[in-house]
C-alpha positions, 0 to 999 in steps of 0.5 A, a space after each residue: 259411573 260405573 254402571 253408566 260404563 257398564 249399560 255401553 259395553 254392554 250396548 255394543 256388544 248386544 244391541 238392540 236390532 229391531 223389525 222393519 215396520 210394515 205399518 208406521 202407526 200416526 203420532 203427534 208432534 206437539 211443537 210448546 212454543 213460547 216466545 221462538 218466532 220464527 225459530 218454529 220455522 227449523 223444527 218444523 222443517 224437520 218435521 218434514 224431512 222425517 222419513 216417517 210417512 207424512 201423513 201420519 205426523 199431525 204436527 201442533 204448533 201449541 203457542 203459550 200466550 198465544 196472541 196477546 203476549 206471543 203474536 210473531 211465534 203464532 204469526 210463524 205457525 202460520 206461515 209453516 202452516 200456509 207452506 207445508 201444506 203435506 203436512 198436518 200443522 195445527 197452531 194452538 194458539 191459547 189464550 194465555 200464559 198457563 205454562 208447558 205442562 198445560 200444552 202437552 196435556 193438551 196434545 195429550 188429549 189432543 190423541 184421546 179424542 183422535 185415538 192416537 198412540 204417539 207424542 212426540 214431544 219437542 221445544 220449539 227451537 228445537 230440531 229433530 234428525 230425519 230418522 228420530 220419528 221412525 227411531 222413536 217409533 221402532 222403539 216404543 213399538 217395540 216394547 209396548 212396556 215403555 212409558 216414554 224414550 228420548 232422544 241425543 240432545 245435540 248443540 245447533 249452533 257451535 259457533 263460541 267455545 260457550 255453546 262447545 262446552 256445552 255441547 260436550 256438556 250434553 254429550 258426558 253429561 246428558 247423552 252417554 249417561 242416559 244411553 248406558 243407564 238405558 241398557 241397563 232400564 233405568 233411564 230416570 229424566 226424558 227431557 223436554 228438548 
């Protein structure tokens, strides 16, 4: 807790400033899915609303289990592809259940094959705020030694006492601790959301 508070104080009194970006590198958003169905629409909508140039974004809708186990999610991916024509959306219909790590590795291979330097991994039922992608890329461009970065996780549906308590748990247990530890250079995990 002392290290956490120390990191927060450092951040408060010595905020990090980023220069404006002249060039925006290409980025892959790997939307890892299993049984989200139409919920992926919220994720893709949030990607389409980014303050980052949309022509620099490729969205991989990586569906674990594919049409065999997860047809509604695959169908929703194709529906979003037709709806958001200004966004490069590629649906990867995996033929079996290989798991999240396999989906992430497919995204990394896509980046490698196409010379794309950055990949953002999102759960299929996760959405991001409009400035998230630009913020992530600015951080990574600012410090080329970083292996990765993570955002603040917030609960979307605050409609019950359980979700409100989860929001508090995330704010205190994940967001603040990561924020403080990042200022000290000791973030110990990057979450999937």
